[in-house]
C-alpha positions as a Markdown table, in Angstrom:
| # | Residue | x | y | z |
|---|---|---|---|---|
| 1 | Met | -133.7 | -42.7 | -64.6 |
| 2 | Thr | -136.2 | -44.1 | -67.1 |
| 3 | Pro | -137.5 | -47.7 | -66.9 |
| 4 | Ala | -135.7 | -48.5 | -70.1 |
| 5 | Gln | -132.4 | -47.3 | -68.7 |
| 6 | Arg | -132.9 | -49.4 | -65.5 |
| 7 | Lys | -133.6 | -52.5 | -67.6 |
| 8 | Ile | -130.3 | -51.9 | -69.5 |
| 9 | Ile | -128.4 | -51.5 | -66.3 |
| 10 | Trp | -129.9 | -54.6 | -64.6 |
| 11 | Gly | -129.5 | -56.6 | -67.8 |
| 12 | Ser | -125.8 | -55.6 | -68.1 |
| 13 | Val | -125.2 | -56.5 | -64.4 |
| 14 | Leu | -126.8 | -60.0 | -64.9 |
| 15 | Val | -124.8 | -60.7 | -68.0 |
| 16 | Ile | -121.5 | -59.7 | -66.3 |
| 17 | Leu | -122.4 | -61.8 | -63.3 |
| 18 | Ala | -123.3 | -64.8 | -65.5 |
| 19 | Leu | -119.9 | -64.5 | -67.3 |
| 20 | Ile | -117.7 | -64.2 | -64.2 |
| 21 | Leu | -119.6 | -66.4 | -61.7 |
| 22 | Pro | -118.0 | -69.8 | -62.8 |
| 23 | Leu | -114.6 | -68.1 | -62.6 |
| 24 | Leu | -115.2 | -67.2 | -59.0 |
| 25 | Leu | -116.6 | -70.6 | -58.1 |
| 26 | Thr | -113.7 | -73.0 | -58.7 |
| 27 | Ser | -115.3 | -76.0 | -57.2 |
| 28 | Asn | -116.4 | -78.6 | -59.8 |
| 29 | Leu | -119.5 | -79.4 | -57.8 |
| 30 | Leu | -120.6 | -75.7 | -57.9 |
| 31 | Arg | -119.9 | -75.5 | -61.6 |
| 32 | His | -122.0 | -78.7 | -62.0 |
| 33 | Phe | -124.9 | -76.9 | -60.3 |
| 34 | Leu | -124.5 | -73.9 | -62.6 |
| 35 | Ile | -124.7 | -76.1 | -65.7 |
| 36 | Leu | -127.7 | -78.0 | -64.3 |
| 37 | Ile | -129.4 | -74.6 | -63.6 |
| 38 | Gly | -128.5 | -73.4 | -67.1 |
| 39 | Ile | -130.1 | -76.4 | -68.8 |
| 40 | Asn | -133.2 | -76.0 | -66.6 |
| 41 | Ile | -133.4 | -72.3 | -67.5 |
| 42 | Ile | -133.5 | -73.3 | -71.2 |
| 43 | Leu | -136.2 | -75.8 | -70.5 |
| 44 | Val | -138.3 | -73.4 | -68.5 |
| 45 | Met | -137.9 | -70.5 | -71.0 |
| 46 | Ser | -139.1 | -72.9 | -73.7 |
| 47 | Leu | -142.1 | -73.8 | -71.6 |
| 48 | Asp | -142.8 | -70.2 | -70.9 |
| 49 | Met | -143.3 | -69.5 | -74.6 |
| 50 | Val | -146.5 | -71.5 | -74.3 |
| 51 | Val | -147.5 | -70.8 | -70.7 |
| 52 | Gly | -146.5 | -67.1 | -70.5 |
| 53 | His | -147.3 | -66.1 | -74.1 |
| 54 | Thr | -150.6 | -67.9 | -74.7 |
| 55 | Gly | -151.8 | -68.7 | -71.2 |
| 56 | Leu | -151.9 | -72.5 | -72.0 |
| 57 | Thr | -150.5 | -75.2 | -69.8 |
| 58 | Ser | -148.2 | -77.9 | -71.1 |
| 59 | Leu | -147.3 | -80.9 | -68.9 |
| 60 | Gly | -145.3 | -82.9 | -71.4 |
| 61 | His | -142.2 | -80.9 | -72.0 |
| 62 | Ala | -139.9 | -83.5 | -70.5 |
| 63 | Gly | -141.0 | -85.8 | -73.3 |
| 64 | Phe | -139.9 | -83.4 | -76.0 |
| 65 | Met | -136.7 | -82.9 | -74.1 |
| 66 | Gly | -136.2 | -86.7 | -74.3 |
| 67 | Ile | -136.8 | -86.7 | -78.1 |
| 68 | Gly | -134.1 | -84.1 | -78.6 |
| 69 | Ala | -131.7 | -85.9 | -76.2 |
| 70 | Tyr | -132.1 | -89.4 | -77.8 |
| 71 | Thr | -132.0 | -87.9 | -81.4 |
| 72 | Cys | -128.8 | -85.9 | -80.8 |
| 73 | Ala | -127.0 | -88.6 | -78.8 |
| 74 | Leu | -127.8 | -91.4 | -81.3 |
| 75 | Leu | -126.8 | -89.4 | -84.3 |
| 76 | Val | -123.5 | -88.4 | -82.8 |
| 77 | Met | -122.8 | -91.9 | -81.3 |
| 78 | Lys | -124.0 | -94.2 | -84.1 |
| 79 | His | -123.6 | -92.1 | -87.2 |
| 80 | Asn | -120.7 | -89.8 | -86.3 |
| 81 | Phe | -122.7 | -86.6 | -86.9 |
| 82 | Pro | -121.0 | -83.3 | -85.8 |
| 83 | Phe | -122.4 | -82.2 | -82.4 |
| 84 | Phe | -124.1 | -79.1 | -83.7 |
| 85 | Ile | -125.8 | -81.0 | -86.6 |
| 86 | Gly | -127.0 | -83.6 | -84.0 |
| 87 | Leu | -128.3 | -80.7 | -81.8 |
| 88 | Ala | -130.1 | -79.2 | -84.7 |
| 89 | Ala | -131.6 | -82.5 | -85.7 |
| 90 | Gly | -132.8 | -83.0 | -82.1 |
| 91 | Met | -134.5 | -79.6 | -82.2 |
| 92 | Leu | -136.1 | -80.4 | -85.6 |
| 93 | His | -137.3 | -83.8 | -84.4 |
| 94 | Ala | -138.8 | -82.4 | -81.2 |
| 95 | Gly | -140.4 | -79.6 | -83.2 |
| 96 | Ile | -142.0 | -82.1 | -85.6 |
| 97 | Phe | -143.5 | -84.0 | -82.8 |
| 98 | Gly | -144.6 | -80.7 | -81.3 |
| 99 | Ala | -146.5 | -80.0 | -84.6 |
| 100 | Leu | -148.0 | -83.4 | -84.6 |
| 101 | Val | -149.3 | -83.0 | -81.0 |
| 102 | Gly | -150.1 | -79.3 | -81.2 |
| 103 | Tyr | -152.0 | -79.1 | -84.5 |
| 104 | Pro | -155.0 | -81.2 | -83.5 |
| 105 | Ser | -154.9 | -80.6 | -79.7 |
| 106 | Leu | -154.7 | -76.8 | -79.9 |
| 107 | Arg | -158.1 | -76.7 | -81.6 |
| 108 | Leu | -159.6 | -78.1 | -78.3 |
| 109 | Lys | -161.2 | -75.8 | -75.7 |
| 110 | Gly | -160.7 | -75.8 | -71.9 |
| 111 | His | -158.3 | -78.1 | -70.2 |
| 112 | Tyr | -158.2 | -80.7 | -73.0 |
| 113 | Phe | -154.8 | -79.4 | -74.3 |
| 114 | Val | -153.3 | -80.0 | -70.8 |
| 115 | Ile | -154.7 | -83.5 | -70.8 |
| 116 | Val | -153.3 | -84.2 | -74.2 |
| 117 | Thr | -149.8 | -83.0 | -73.3 |
| 118 | Phe | -149.9 | -84.9 | -70.1 |
| 119 | Ile | -150.8 | -88.1 | -72.0 |
| 120 | Cys | -148.2 | -87.5 | -74.7 |
| 121 | Gly | -145.5 | -87.0 | -72.1 |
| 122 | Ile | -146.3 | -90.5 | -70.7 |
| 123 | Val | -146.5 | -92.0 | -74.1 |
| 124 | Phe | -143.1 | -90.6 | -75.1 |
| 125 | Asn | -141.6 | -92.0 | -71.9 |
| 126 | Leu | -143.1 | -95.4 | -72.7 |
| 127 | Phe | -141.4 | -95.3 | -76.1 |
| 128 | Phe | -138.1 | -94.5 | -74.5 |
| 129 | Thr | -138.6 | -97.5 | -72.2 |
| 130 | Asn | -139.8 | -100.0 | -74.7 |
| 131 | Leu | -137.9 | -99.3 | -77.9 |
| 132 | Val | -135.0 | -101.3 | -76.6 |
| 133 | Gly | -133.4 | -101.8 | -80.0 |
| 134 | Ile | -132.9 | -98.0 | -80.3 |
| 135 | Thr | -132.9 | -96.5 | -76.9 |
| 136 | Lys | -131.7 | -99.6 | -74.9 |
| 137 | Gly | -134.8 | -99.2 | -72.8 |
| 138 | Pro | -134.6 | -99.1 | -69.0 |
| 139 | Met | -130.8 | -99.8 | -69.2 |
| 140 | Gly | -130.3 | -96.3 | -70.6 |
| 141 | Leu | -127.9 | -95.1 | -73.2 |
| 142 | Pro | -124.3 | -94.9 | -71.9 |
| 143 | Gly | -121.1 | -93.7 | -73.6 |
| 144 | Ile | -122.5 | -90.5 | -75.1 |
| 145 | Pro | -119.4 | -88.5 | -76.1 |
| 146 | Pro | -118.8 | -84.9 | -74.9 |
| 147 | Pro | -119.3 | -82.2 | -77.6 |
| 148 | Gln | -116.6 | -81.8 | -80.2 |
| 149 | Ile | -116.7 | -78.4 | -81.9 |
| 150 | Gly | -114.7 | -77.6 | -85.1 |
| 151 | Leu | -113.8 | -79.0 | -88.5 |
| 152 | Gly | -112.3 | -82.5 | -88.4 |
| 153 | Glu | -110.2 | -84.1 | -85.8 |
| 154 | Asn | -107.2 | -81.8 | -86.2 |
| 155 | Phe | -109.2 | -78.6 | -86.0 |
| 156 | Ser | -111.7 | -79.2 | -83.2 |
| 157 | Ile | -112.2 | -78.6 | -79.5 |
| 158 | Arg | -113.5 | -81.3 | -77.2 |
| 159 | Ile | -115.6 | -79.8 | -74.4 |
| 160 | Ala | -115.0 | -82.3 | -71.7 |
| 161 | Ser | -114.7 | -80.1 | -68.6 |
| 162 | Lys | -117.3 | -78.1 | -66.8 |
| 163 | Leu | -116.1 | -74.6 | -67.3 |
| 164 | Pro | -116.3 | -74.5 | -71.2 |
| 165 | Tyr | -119.6 | -76.5 | -71.0 |
| 166 | Tyr | -121.1 | -73.8 | -68.8 |
| 167 | Tyr | -120.2 | -71.2 | -71.4 |
| 168 | Leu | -121.7 | -73.3 | -74.2 |
| 169 | Val | -125.0 | -73.5 | -72.2 |
| 170 | Leu | -124.8 | -69.8 | -71.5 |
| 171 | Val | -124.5 | -69.0 | -75.2 |
| 172 | Phe | -127.8 | -70.8 | -75.8 |
| 173 | Ile | -129.4 | -69.0 | -72.9 |
| 174 | Phe | -128.5 | -65.7 | -74.3 |
| 175 | Leu | -129.8 | -66.8 | -77.7 |
| 176 | Leu | -133.1 | -67.9 | -76.2 |
| 177 | Val | -133.5 | -64.7 | -74.2 |
| 178 | Tyr | -133.0 | -62.7 | -77.4 |
| 179 | Ile | -135.5 | -64.8 | -79.3 |
| 180 | Lys | -138.1 | -64.4 | -76.5 |
| 181 | Tyr | -137.5 | -60.7 | -76.4 |
| 182 | Arg | -138.0 | -60.4 | -80.2 |
| 183 | Cys | -141.2 | -62.5 | -79.9 |
| 184 | Tyr | -142.6 | -60.2 | -77.3 |
| 185 | Asn | -142.0 | -57.2 | -79.5 |
| 186 | Ser | -143.1 | -58.7 | -82.8 |
| 187 | Arg | -146.4 | -59.4 | -84.6 |
| 188 | Leu | -146.3 | -62.9 | -83.3 |
| 189 | Gly | -145.9 | -61.7 | -79.7 |
| 190 | Arg | -148.8 | -59.2 | -80.0 |
| 191 | Ala | -151.0 | -61.9 | -81.5 |
| 192 | Leu | -150.2 | -64.3 | -78.7 |
| 193 | Leu | -150.8 | -61.6 | -76.1 |
| 194 | Ser | -154.3 | -61.0 | -77.6 |
| 195 | Ile | -154.9 | -64.7 | -77.5 |
| 196 | Arg | -153.9 | -64.9 | -73.9 |
| 197 | Glu | -156.2 | -62.1 | -72.9 |
| 198 | Asp | -159.3 | -63.1 | -74.9 |
| 199 | Glu | -159.0 | -65.7 | -77.7 |
| 200 | Asp | -162.5 | -65.3 | -78.9 |
| 201 | Leu | -162.1 | -61.6 | -79.3 |
| 202 | Ala | -158.7 | -62.1 | -81.1 |
| 203 | Arg | -160.4 | -64.5 | -83.5 |
| 204 | Ser | -163.2 | -62.0 | -84.2 |
| 205 | Val | -160.8 | -59.3 | -85.3 |
| 206 | Gly | -159.1 | -61.6 | -87.8 |
| 207 | Ile | -156.1 | -63.1 | -85.9 |
| 208 | Arg | -155.4 | -66.7 | -86.9 |
| 209 | Thr | -155.4 | -68.0 | -83.3 |
| 210 | His | -154.8 | -71.6 | -84.2 |
| 211 | Tyr | -151.9 | -70.8 | -86.5 |
| 212 | Tyr | -150.1 | -68.7 | -83.9 |
| 213 | Lys | -150.6 | -71.2 | -81.1 |
| 214 | Val | -149.2 | -74.0 | -83.1 |
| 215 | Thr | -146.3 | -71.9 | -84.2 |
| 216 | Ile | -145.2 | -71.0 | -80.7 |
| 217 | Phe | -145.8 | -74.5 | -79.5 |
| 218 | Val | -143.5 | -75.9 | -82.2 |
| 219 | Ile | -140.8 | -73.3 | -81.3 |
| 220 | Ser | -141.2 | -74.2 | -77.7 |
| 221 | Thr | -140.8 | -77.9 | -78.2 |
| 222 | Ala | -137.8 | -77.4 | -80.5 |
| 223 | Phe | -136.0 | -75.5 | -77.7 |
| 224 | Ala | -137.0 | -78.3 | -75.3 |
| 225 | Gly | -135.2 | -80.7 | -77.7 |
| 226 | Leu | -132.2 | -78.4 | -77.6 |
| 227 | Ala | -132.0 | -78.6 | -73.8 |
| 228 | Gly | -132.3 | -82.4 | -74.2 |
| 229 | Gly | -129.3 | -82.5 | -76.5 |
| 230 | Leu | -127.2 | -80.4 | -74.1 |
| 231 | Tyr | -128.4 | -82.6 | -71.2 |
| 232 | Ala | -127.4 | -85.8 | -72.9 |
| 233 | His | -123.9 | -84.7 | -73.9 |
| 234 | Tyr | -123.2 | -83.2 | -70.5 |
| 235 | Phe | -124.2 | -86.2 | -68.3 |
| 236 | Arg | -123.1 | -88.6 | -71.1 |
| 237 | Phe | -125.9 | -91.0 | -70.1 |
| 238 | Ile | -129.6 | -90.8 | -70.6 |
| 239 | Gly | -132.5 | -93.1 | -69.6 |
| 240 | Pro | -136.3 | -93.0 | -69.5 |
| 241 | Glu | -136.2 | -91.9 | -65.8 |
| 242 | Ser | -134.6 | -88.6 | -66.9 |
| 243 | Phe | -137.8 | -87.6 | -68.9 |
| 244 | Thr | -140.7 | -88.5 | -66.6 |
| 245 | Met | -144.0 | -86.8 | -65.9 |
| 246 | Leu | -142.5 | -85.6 | -62.6 |
| 247 | His | -139.8 | -83.7 | -64.5 |
| 248 | Ser | -142.4 | -82.0 | -66.6 |
| 249 | Phe | -144.3 | -80.9 | -63.5 |
| 250 | Asp | -141.1 | -79.6 | -61.9 |
| 251 | Leu | -140.5 | -77.4 | -65.0 |
| 252 | Phe | -144.1 | -76.1 | -64.7 |
| 253 | Val | -143.6 | -75.3 | -61.0 |
| 254 | Met | -140.3 | -73.5 | -61.8 |
| 255 | Asn | -142.1 | -71.3 | -64.3 |
| 256 | Leu | -144.9 | -70.6 | -61.9 |
| 257 | Val | -142.5 | -69.6 | -59.1 |
| 258 | Gly | -140.3 | -67.4 | -61.2 |
| 259 | Gly | -143.3 | -65.7 | -62.9 |
| 260 | Ala | -144.8 | -66.8 | -66.3 |
| 261 | Gly | -144.8 | -64.3 | -69.2 |
| 262 | Thr | -141.7 | -62.4 | -68.1 |
| 263 | Ile | -138.1 | -62.4 | -69.3 |
| 264 | Leu | -136.4 | -62.9 | -65.9 |
| 265 | Gly | -139.1 | -65.2 | -64.3 |
| 266 | Pro | -138.0 | -68.4 | -66.2 |
| 267 | Ile | -134.4 | -67.6 | -65.0 |
| 268 | Ile | -135.2 | -66.9 | -61.4 |
| 269 | Gly | -137.5 | -69.9 | -61.0 |
| 270 | Pro | -135.0 | -72.6 | -62.1 |
| 271 | Leu | -132.2 | -70.9 | -60.2 |
| 272 | Leu | -134.1 | -70.8 | -56.9 |
| 273 | Leu | -135.8 | -74.2 | -57.1 |
| 274 | Thr | -132.7 | -76.1 | -58.4 |
| 275 | Val | -130.6 | -74.7 | -55.5 |
| 276 | Ile | -133.4 | -75.6 | -53.0 |
| 277 | Asp | -133.8 | -79.0 | -54.4 |
| 278 | Glu | -130.1 | -79.7 | -54.2 |
| 279 | Leu | -129.8 | -78.4 | -50.7 |
| 280 | Ser | -132.8 | -80.4 | -49.6 |
| 281 | Gln | -130.8 | -83.6 | -50.5 |
| 282 | Leu | -128.9 | -83.0 | -47.3 |
| 283 | Phe | -132.0 | -84.1 | -45.4 |
| 284 | Lys | -133.8 | -87.4 | -45.6 |
| 285 | Pro | -135.7 | -87.8 | -48.9 |
| 286 | Glu | -139.1 | -87.8 | -47.3 |
| 287 | Leu | -138.4 | -84.7 | -45.2 |
| 288 | Ala | -136.9 | -83.0 | -48.2 |
| 289 | Arg | -140.1 | -83.5 | -50.3 |
| 290 | Ile | -142.3 | -82.3 | -47.4 |
| 291 | Leu | -140.2 | -79.1 | -47.0 |
| 292 | Phe | -140.2 | -78.6 | -50.8 |
| 293 | Gly | -144.0 | -79.0 | -50.9 |
| 294 | Val | -144.5 | -76.5 | -48.0 |
| 295 | Phe | -142.3 | -74.0 | -49.8 |
| 296 | Leu | -144.4 | -74.3 | -53.0 |
| 297 | Ile | -147.7 | -73.9 | -51.1 |
| 298 | Leu | -146.3 | -70.6 | -49.5 |
| 299 | Ile | -145.3 | -69.4 | -53.0 |
| 300 | Ile | -148.7 | -70.1 | -54.5 |
| 301 | Leu | -150.5 | -68.5 | -51.5 |
| 302 | Tyr | -148.4 | -65.3 | -51.2 |
| 303 | Met | -147.0 | -64.9 | -54.8 |
| 304 | Pro | -149.6 | -66.3 | -57.2 |
| 305 | Lys | -148.0 | -64.4 | -60.1 |
| 306 | Gly | -144.5 | -65.6 | -59.1 |
| 307 | Ile | -141.5 | -63.7 | -57.9 |
| 308 | Met | -141.4 | -61.3 | -60.9 |
| 309 | Gly | -145.1 | -60.7 | -60.6 |
| 310 | Leu | -144.7 | -59.6 | -57.0 |
| 311 | Ile | -141.8 | -57.3 | -57.9 |
| 312 | Arg | -143.9 | -55.8 | -60.7 |
| 313 | Glu | -146.8 | -55.2 | -58.3 |
| 314 | Arg | -144.6 | -53.6 | -55.7 |
| 315 | Ala | -142.9 | -51.3 | -58.3 |
| 316 | Phe | -146.4 | -50.4 | -59.7 |
| 317 | Asn | -147.7 | -49.5 | -56.3 |
| 318 | Lys | -144.6 | -47.6 | -55.4 |
| 319 | Gly | -145.0 | -45.6 | -58.6 |
| 320 | Lys | -148.4 | -44.5 | -57.5 |
């Protein structure tokens, strides 16, 4: 069996499993976990477009998620925009801020881009907290309606239960997987790979490194805004505490654990760490954080390239 055939088989198995899993898990609590994992997968996949494709580190993705969440929620609540129009506007708004942050900062060398994204994440959270007239500040934004899909009130479906919302999130995961796959196998993907390996060499052979880095960063932040819109309309309440620096760091860790620069890594990481984080809530909060930290240290020590990186190394060594 060729590697391509194995990928098709494993991909088909994962798709079937993703489709039937919520039907097997009839508990609303378990379906809630699946939706939460799905939203985290979209976020980590969007982050991996920057971390995995270009080798850069972004620590402000929760801020772009918040921009998408507030934009979508406010347009739907205050101006009666259709859900998908609000979602698209949230993506556009997050992408615009991604361009404003990325265009100047991606010209910087070394770790300056990391510092800029870190600071921007904090600044965005301060805006969410202090723009009380728009975001209601620390009180948060309650009463966000569930998604309503269709044409008018008589020809629309209201997604208020967990099972249909899971499949809505799953559709966007499939879409993002397809986009990532196409990026890997396109001119953009090849340019980003060359930038990740040696940016100076890529620039010397005529690749517009700054253009490609800004492009992928804008796409990445737009999909973070998409995840924010899905998050807002699922929980039906958002506040500044949902988009903190700690959340950005958690997303980076999920990407690291799963394996940056792979298709399945950004799926495995959120799945594993979200389950561990939820199970750790059974313990005392302090003990849970200690156990979580020990687990991360072990992952970094023994799987520096993540779970998918370890699997690839084992498969390569076995092939020898």
